[in-house]
C-alpha positions as a printed Julia matrix, in Angstrom:
381×3 Matrix{Float64}:
  -9.21   42.56   -9.96
  -8.95   39.26   -7.4
  -6.43   36.62   -8.43
  -8.03   33.19   -8.48
  -6.75   30.88   -5.53
  -4.21   28.21   -6.83
  -6.34   24.68   -6.9
  -4.46   22.16   -5.01
  -3.71   18.74   -6.09
  -6.72   17.01   -4.48
  -8.84   19.32   -6.68
  -6.83   18.99   -9.85
  -7.52   14.91   -9.21
 -11.19   15.81   -8.14
 -12.17   16.12  -11.56
 -11.84   12.64  -12.67
 -14.11   11.26  -10.19
 -14.25    9.41   -6.79
 -10.59    8.85   -5.22
 -10.89    5.82   -3.2
  -9.52    2.82   -4.0
 -11.27    0.67   -6.46
 -14.42    2.65   -6.56
 -12.7     4.76   -9.71
 -10.97    1.35  -11.14
 -11.26    1.22  -14.81
  -9.83   -1.92  -15.9
  -7.56   -1.97  -18.93
  -4.13   -0.31  -20.0
  -5.09    1.58  -23.64
  -6.51    4.53  -21.13
  -3.02    5.06  -19.74
  -0.98    4.47  -22.78
  -2.27    7.48  -24.28
  -1.78    9.59  -21.31
   1.62    8.32  -21.37
   2.14    9.37  -25.13
   2.25   12.9   -23.65
   4.99   12.72  -21.86
   8.56   11.72  -22.18
   9.44    8.61  -20.84
  12.88    6.71  -19.54
  13.3     3.51  -18.92
  14.77    3.07  -15.41
  17.36    0.58  -15.42
  15.18   -1.51  -13.02
  11.45   -1.96  -12.64
   9.74   -4.09   -9.86
   5.81   -4.89  -10.01
   4.37   -5.41   -6.57
   1.04   -7.38   -6.54
  -0.74   -9.72   -4.01
  -3.5    -8.68   -1.26
  -2.25   -7.62    1.73
   1.03   -6.64    2.17
   2.04   -5.06   -0.87
   2.57   -1.3     0.44
   4.79   -3.02    3.45
   6.55   -4.95    1.02
   7.28   -2.58   -1.34
   8.7     0.54    1.44
  10.74   -2.5     2.86
  12.39   -3.0    -1.04
  12.38    0.45   -1.5
  14.49    0.96    1.89
  16.81   -1.77    0.79
  17.6    -0.36   -2.97
  18.21    2.66   -1.49
  20.79    1.32    1.18
  22.69   -0.41   -2.03
  23.03    3.46   -3.26
  20.34    3.37   -5.89
  18.54    6.18   -6.79
  14.75    5.08   -6.07
  11.05    6.04   -6.92
   8.92    4.08   -4.9
   4.41    4.69   -6.05
   1.85    3.01   -3.43
  -1.73    3.96   -2.93
  -4.0     4.88   -1.16
  -2.47    7.9     0.21
  -3.11    8.55    4.39
  -2.93   12.46    4.56
  -1.43   13.65    1.12
  -2.04   13.05   -2.16
   2.53   13.2    -2.71
   3.02   10.19   -0.26
   1.86    8.13   -2.89
   4.88    9.22   -5.17
   8.77    8.91   -3.39
  12.2     9.49   -4.14
  14.38    7.66   -2.27
  11.94    7.82    1.18
  10.81   11.34    0.58
   7.58   12.59   -0.89
   7.72   14.24   -4.46
   7.15   18.56   -3.42
   3.6    19.42   -4.42
   5.23   21.63   -6.94
   6.96   19.14   -8.83
   3.55   17.49   -8.84
   1.59   20.47  -10.32
   3.89   20.67  -12.5
   3.14   17.41  -13.8
  -0.39   18.17  -13.55
  -0.71   21.03  -15.1
   0.77   19.28  -18.47
  -1.03   15.72  -17.94
  -4.79   16.91  -17.09
  -6.14   18.1   -19.97
  -5.02   15.11  -21.92
  -6.76   12.95  -18.73
  -9.48   14.4   -19.11
 -10.03   14.03  -23.04
  -9.03   10.37  -22.83
 -10.7     9.86  -19.97
  -8.34    8.57  -17.45
  -9.62    7.62  -13.71
  -8.04    9.08  -10.59
  -5.59    5.98  -10.39
  -4.2     6.03  -14.03
  -3.36    9.39  -13.8
  -1.56    9.24  -10.69
   0.32    6.65  -11.7
   1.26    8.4   -15.02
   2.17   11.27  -12.85
   4.6     9.13  -10.58
   5.92    7.82  -13.84
   6.42   11.11  -15.08
   8.51   12.25  -12.11
  10.08    9.11  -11.82
  11.94   10.16  -15.17
  12.36   13.75  -14.81
  14.23   12.58  -11.94
  16.25    9.82  -13.35
  15.58    7.26  -10.94
  17.37    3.73  -10.6
  15.09    2.02   -9.68
  11.15    2.26  -10.25
   8.91    0.59   -7.54
   5.19    0.02   -8.7
   2.5    -0.96   -6.18
  -0.58   -2.38   -7.74
  -3.91   -1.0    -7.1
  -6.65   -3.35   -8.04
  -5.53   -7.24   -9.34
  -2.68   -6.84  -11.72
  -3.9    -8.43  -15.08
  -5.98   -4.9   -16.08
  -4.07   -2.61  -13.37
  -2.43    0.51  -14.61
   0.67   -0.19  -13.08
   0.86   -3.39  -15.34
   0.73   -1.16  -18.48
   4.52   -0.55  -18.61
   6.91   -3.52  -19.03
   9.26   -4.69  -15.89
  12.01   -6.56  -14.99
  10.42   -8.37  -11.81
   7.63   -9.18   -9.91
   6.73   -9.65   -6.36
   3.61  -11.46   -5.39
   2.59  -10.86   -1.39
   0.24  -13.13    0.32
  -2.88  -13.68   -1.89
  -6.69  -13.58   -0.26
 -10.06  -12.61   -0.85
 -10.7    -8.91   -1.85
 -12.09   -6.43   -4.87
 -14.43   -9.41   -5.69
 -16.32   -7.3    -7.88
 -13.63   -6.8   -10.16
 -11.53   -9.8    -9.52
 -14.14  -12.73   -8.83
 -15.37  -14.66   -6.24
 -12.69  -17.63   -5.48
  -9.3   -17.59   -4.62
  -8.4   -19.09   -7.84
  -9.55  -16.27  -10.2
  -8.14  -13.56   -7.94
  -4.85  -15.28   -8.22
  -5.21  -15.97  -12.09
  -6.06  -11.73  -11.9
  -3.12  -11.15   -9.59
  -0.69  -13.69  -11.29
  -0.45  -11.47  -14.52
   2.01   -9.37  -12.98
   4.64  -12.15  -13.42
   3.98  -12.14  -17.33
   7.03  -10.59  -19.14
   9.51  -10.05  -16.26
  12.79  -11.87  -15.62
  12.57  -12.57  -11.61
   9.22  -13.65  -10.15
   9.49  -14.23   -6.16
   6.28  -14.69   -4.56
   5.87  -14.97   -0.47
   4.49  -18.36    0.82
   1.06  -18.94   -0.25
  -1.96  -21.14    0.45
  -2.04  -24.48   -1.41
  -4.46  -23.56   -3.85
  -2.36  -20.25   -4.65
   0.52  -21.74   -5.3
  -0.81  -24.25   -7.38
  -2.43  -21.49   -9.32
   0.72  -19.37   -9.53
   2.85  -21.99  -10.38
   0.83  -23.1   -13.74
   0.77  -19.81  -14.5
   4.69  -19.15  -14.3
   6.78  -22.75  -13.44
  10.08  -20.98  -12.54
   8.23  -18.7    -9.76
  10.24  -18.5    -6.44
   9.01  -18.5    -3.42
  10.61  -16.86   -0.63
  11.38  -18.81    2.48
  11.37  -17.11    6.1
  13.73  -15.21    7.01
  14.27  -15.17   11.2
  14.18  -11.46   11.8
  15.02  -10.8    15.29
  13.57   -7.36   15.12
  11.69   -4.8    12.89
  10.45   -1.57   13.82
   7.37   -2.25   11.54
   5.3    -3.87   14.39
   3.13   -7.26   13.78
   4.33  -10.85   12.75
   3.17  -10.46    9.46
   5.23   -8.0     8.53
   7.99  -11.1     8.86
   6.77  -12.61    5.86
   6.73   -9.08    3.86
  10.21   -8.44    5.27
  11.03  -11.78    3.97
   9.7   -11.07    0.75
  11.81   -8.06    0.01
  15.31   -9.29    1.44
  14.55  -12.55   -0.75
  13.98  -10.12   -4.28
  17.52   -8.19   -3.03
  19.63  -11.73   -3.1
  17.99  -12.44   -6.31
  18.49   -8.76   -8.21
  22.36   -8.83   -6.82
  22.59  -13.24   -7.62
  21.58  -12.31  -11.05
  23.76   -9.24  -11.71
  20.77   -6.29  -11.35
  22.22   -4.73   -8.79
  25.95   -4.36   -6.37
  24.77   -4.47   -2.71
  25.76   -5.21    0.84
  23.73   -7.62    2.08
  23.71   -6.83    5.66
  22.87   -2.6     4.77
  19.69   -4.4     2.93
  19.16   -6.64    5.76
  19.36   -3.21    8.45
  17.36   -1.24    6.05
  14.38   -3.14    6.15
  14.7    -3.82    9.82
  14.46   -0.21   10.22
  11.68    0.56    8.14
   8.85    2.19    9.23
   5.77    1.77    7.76
   2.94    4.19    8.06
  -0.86    2.97    8.57
  -0.03   -0.34    9.77
  -0.18   -1.12   13.61
   0.97    2.55   13.71
   1.32    3.63   17.44
  -0.01    7.24   18.57
  -1.22    8.83   22.13
  -4.06   11.48   22.36
  -3.35   12.6    26.28
  -2.8     9.48   28.38
  -4.4     7.05   26.13
  -2.61    4.83   23.37
  -4.12    4.27   19.89
  -2.68    1.72   17.21
  -4.02    2.55   14.04
  -3.86   -0.62   11.04
  -5.81   -0.15    7.98
  -6.64   -3.82    8.07
  -9.72   -3.65    5.21
 -10.7    -7.16    4.99
 -10.36  -10.96    6.42
  -7.11  -11.66    4.77
  -5.51   -9.12    6.75
  -7.5    -9.32    9.65
  -6.29  -12.69   10.39
  -2.5   -11.91    9.64
  -2.96   -9.25   12.32
  -4.09  -11.6    15.03
  -1.14  -13.09   15.95
  -0.02   -9.99   17.19
  -2.41   -7.9    18.97
  -1.28   -9.91   22.56
   2.35   -8.5    21.77
   1.09   -4.44   22.1
  -1.56   -5.21   24.37
  -2.83   -7.47   27.06
  -5.98   -6.34   26.24
  -7.54   -3.47   24.35
 -10.26   -1.17   26.26
 -11.98   -0.97   22.79
 -11.52   -1.56   19.13
 -13.17    0.31   16.67
 -14.44   -1.42   13.44
 -14.59    1.11   10.67
 -14.76   -0.11    7.03
 -15.72    2.2     4.11
 -19.46    2.45    3.77
 -19.61   -0.07    0.78
 -17.38   -2.47    3.05
 -17.94   -5.04    6.21
 -15.78   -6.68    8.68
 -18.8    -8.06   10.36
 -17.29  -11.3    10.0
 -13.75  -10.77   11.44
 -15.46   -9.65   15.03
 -15.35  -12.89   16.41
 -11.64  -13.12   15.77
 -11.29   -9.97   17.69
 -13.58  -10.62   20.71
 -10.8   -12.29   22.89
  -8.86   -9.46   22.58
 -11.38   -7.14   23.96
 -15.04   -7.1    25.96
 -16.18   -3.56   23.45
 -15.99   -4.07   20.09
 -17.32   -0.3    18.46
 -18.47   -0.32   14.67
 -19.68    1.99   11.73
 -23.24    0.7    12.95
 -23.23    2.18   16.43
 -21.39    5.62   15.53
 -20.7     6.88   11.81
 -17.86    9.08   12.87
 -14.85    7.19   13.87
 -12.96    9.88   15.42
 -16.27   11.02   17.52
 -15.92    6.93   18.34
 -12.8     6.94   19.69
 -13.35    9.87   21.28
 -15.85    8.9    23.33
 -14.07    5.73   24.11
 -10.93    7.43   25.66
 -13.12    9.57   27.3
 -14.53    6.37   29.51
 -10.9     4.73   29.92
  -8.59    7.9    29.61
  -5.47    5.48   29.92
  -6.88    3.01   28.05
  -5.41    1.0    25.31
  -7.14    1.14   21.88
  -7.06   -0.52   18.39
  -8.53    1.25   15.64
  -8.96   -0.23   11.8
 -10.88   -0.04    8.68
  -9.16    1.25    5.81
  -6.69    4.01    5.09
  -9.32    6.36    5.12
 -10.34    5.71    8.69
  -6.41    6.05    9.75
  -6.43    9.56    8.21
  -9.25   10.63    9.58
  -8.06    9.92   13.41
  -4.71   11.28   12.59
  -5.81   14.76   11.06
  -7.72   15.21   13.71
  -5.16   14.35   16.48
  -2.45   16.73   14.26
  -5.2    19.86   14.55
  -5.75   18.98   17.89
  -2.63   18.14   19.5
  -1.29   20.77   21.74
   1.47   23.55   20.52
């Protein structure tokens, strides 16, 4: 008699449909709320929503590091993951063990399949279950798509942070900045404290119309961040402003110097992440829309005088063609999916031409994952 091989977490979740970003988005809170009735949730002392277009993940990581430096037990839920599902659910910076996630899935999956929750909705329920089991002090929930009908806003929160807003997920959120801002502004609903990053005038007008008391953070003078990129200073400032507001309103007690240091030293996976392959230097970034590419531009001259190649590999249902002229000043060699279907093979081809070269690869977390996975599999022991 043979024993069936245990299913992996991804095999569990694959039963729910395609897991990639907005392609499994199901608007509405009803399914998740129904799923949550099957677990015992403990409301943390503090729950924080992070919504916006770009910078949500980075801001969430900065905030988690700062709150942990305050002596708090912090649960962090972000998406998507790069290599392993449990990267989405972290407690005090450490991804939750697969065995713990499997315990949640064993209980939740029959109900999830019966209700028809999506991959993201089920992942959100798993995160909330894990945070409750661990009795965290703080939960940080990064929104997936929008905010109004996103799974992360199905549960009440105490604070909302709004990162820079631009055009993305238009199929779901609308074709204009006004429509998208209205969707994302919902993250503020029901929160005692709400803070936004600096925004374009049109976005600011919409946000303040939704919530007149919305605070806008001022950019702090960060002499040095471990997380590379000028745009990270905006995300770091938003996280630090949140810490100061929480302290001022009595939600936490905290040494601001420690919080500042924690943010300064925080590393963000998949955002201008530097790796080496042989003697070549590769910078990986998950930028997948014009707004994100524009945010990268001021930093590119600082990491390389000129790239031997920039590889732009978006998902097959997306395109960054309109951004290619923005990248032209940094290289004479832009490689896209229209020329090569496989980013790994495309990068290897470029490295073969320039073995000691400098390369930038961007387009999605999927692309970043493919490069990192190949690097791990082929690195010398």
